[in-house]
N, C-alpha and C positions, 0 to 999 in steps of 0.2 A: 568850701561847701562841698559836701560829699553826695554823690548820686548813687542810688541803689539800682542794681540790675537784677532782673529775674530771668531765669532760663525758660525758654518756650516749653510749654507743657506737651508731653508726648501724647498723641491721640490714643484712646483706649484700644483701638483696633491694632495698634502696633506694640502692645504690651502683653506681658504675661501669657495667660491662657490662650489669647487670640493668636499669638505667634504659633503656638502648637497647632491650633486649628488650621492656620494658613498652610503650614508645612504638611499636615495630614491631607488636606484637600489637594495640594500640589502633587503629592506622591500618588494619590489615587488617579488624578487626571493624567499625569505622565505615564503611569502604568497602563491605563486604558489605551492611550494613544500608541504606546509601544506595542501592545498586543495587536492593535489594528494594523500597524505596519508589518508586524511579523506575519500576519495572515496574508497580506499582500505579497510578501516575499515568498511565502509558500505557494501562492497562486502562480507567481512567476516561475517557480521551479516546476510546478505541475504542467504549465503550458510548455516549458522547455522539454520536459519528458515526453509530452504528447507529440511535439514536433519531431523529436528524435525517433519516436516509434513510427510515425508516418514516413519519415525519411528512410528508415530501415525497410519498411514495406515496399518502398519504391525501387529498392536495389535488387539486382539479380540474385537468385538463390545460390548459395555456396554449397558445393557437394561436401557432405560431412563423412569423414572416415576416422578410424581410430588414430590416425596420424595427425589429424587436424589440431592445431593449437587452439584450445578453448578461448583464449584471450582475443583471438582474431575474429570470432564468430558470435560472441555474446551480444545479443540485441539485433543480430542480423538474421535474414531469412536463410534457411538451410534446407537441403534436400538429402534424404538418405533412404536406401532400400534395405529390406530385410524381412524377417519373419517375427511376428509377435510371440512372446513367451506368455501366452494367455493365462496359464496356471499361476503365474506370479503377479497378476494384476492386483492393484490396491485402489482405494478411492481417496480422494481429497474431500473431506467433509466440510459442510457449511458453505457450499457454492450455490449460486443462483444462475438461472438461465438468463438470456438477454431480455426475456419478458418478465423477469422477476420471480420465477417459480423456484422454490427451494429444492435442492437436490445435492448431488455430488459430482465431482469430476472423476473420470476413469483414467487411471495412470497405469500404463502397461510397458514393460521393458520390450524393446525391439532389438532382436538379435541382428546385428549388422551383417549384410550379405558378405560372404567370404572372410568372415572374422569370427573370433571367439568372444568378442566384446559386444556389449549392448548399450543402448541409450534409452533412458526413460522418456516416454511420450505422454504428455497430457492430451488425451484424445478428445476431451470436451465433456459437456454436461449430460448427465443421465438423471432420471427422476428418483432413483433409489439405488442403494448399495446392494440390495438383496439380489444375489445371483449374478452380480455384475461380471464376474470373471468368465462365466459360461454363456450368459445371455448375449454378450457382445463380443464373443470370441471371433477372431478372424484368423483362419488357418493358412490362407494362401499368402504367398509373398506379396509385399506391398511396397509402395514408394510413398514416403511421407514428406510433405513440405510444411515447414513451420518456422517459428522464431526460436532461436537458441536462447535459453535463459540460464542464469547462474543458479546454483543450488540455494535453497532457502533454509539455511541453518537456523536452529532454534536460538533466539536471543539469549544472551547471558543475563537473565533476570529471573528471580524467583516467581515473578508474576506471569511469566510466559507459559502458555499451555504446553503440556508434555504429550508426546505420542506414546501411548501405552496399549498393550493388548487388552481386549475385553475379557471379563471373567470366563474361563473355560477355553480361551483361545491360546494357541502356541505362537502365533505370529500377529503382527499388527496389520489389520486389514483396512483401517480407516486412519488417515493422517491429516494433520492440520496444515502441513506444508510439505513441499517437495524437498525433503532433507535427504539428498542423494547419498551421503556417507552412511546415514542410519538405515536407509532402505536397502543399501548394498548388502547388509547383513542377512537379508532374507531373499536375495536374488542369486541364482547359481552362476551367473556370468559376470565378469568384471564390467562395471558401469563407467561410462564416460563421465567426467566431472561437470556435467551440465544436464539440462533436460530440454525437451522440445515442446513448445506450445503449438500444437497442430493448428494449421489454418483451415478454414472451411473450404470444402471442395464443391460447393453449390448444391450438395445433397441435403435433403431435409431429414435424413435418417439419423438415428442415435448411434453413438454419442454425437453431440452437437457442439463443435468448437465455437467459442464466442466470436462475435464479429470483431475483427481487429481494428476496424475503423470506427467502432462505437466507443468513443472517448469522451470523457467529461472532465471538467475542471474542478470537481469537488465542491465542497461548501465554503471554500476559503473567502470568496468575495462577500458572501452574505455574512460570514463571521466578522470580516473586517468592518463592514458597515455597522454591524451590531456594536462592536467595540467603540467605533467612532461616535455612534449615537449615544452610548453610555457616557463617553467623555463629554459630549455636548451637554447632556443632562446634568452631569456633575458641575460643569463650568457655569451654566446658566443658573442652576440651583444655588450655587455658592454666591454668585453675584447678587442674586435676589436676597439671600440671607444677609449679605453685607449692607445692602440698601436698607433693609429693615432695621438693622442695627444703627445705621447712621441717622435714621429718622427718630430714633429714641432720644429723649432729652434726659 
């Protein structure tokens, strides 16, 4: 006597087009979760950078001279004396004050005392580039304290903005970044391969350096929560869809 056997029937949710749907939903879910953790990683990097900045502010200022190795002072407080080369001032466009008012930053070469070399100093925010070189000229010798920063070279991307002179101008008076090698072409003294972000001296006069302790963590946490929320919506929504399909006869 022969007995017949029948293979178990595969559920429709594990066949054909449904498998493709499962894979698509899984890819979307994993992608959203990955983006959320990526933003959390960026938040951790931002917090580490803020902690490093605060640590640098707590260290004694290092005297800056032409003989100083830039690698030893980048990110540290430095102090330097000299005379501003006011006629060679430029501005950094698209800057805001601590209170959120649009304006520019004034960038002036400082001729280092007893040297033929200079260093660029970001002196802080002013409301307009109009007449900046003369309106905020300082002719007396000064001592500047600030944070040494690496040059901001233009990214190697066709989408990155270029620093170009305006029509009718022979030099670039407004820059997007502190591109020391490029700015060197219109400064009469050799520039150190760094620039100084001047620290506030307690005065309310212009230019107004930004508050170095005014740090934020950026939007990374809110972005992470958004990606995780989207992942939750996709997960719950897909489970609801499967339940509906299972209830169909």
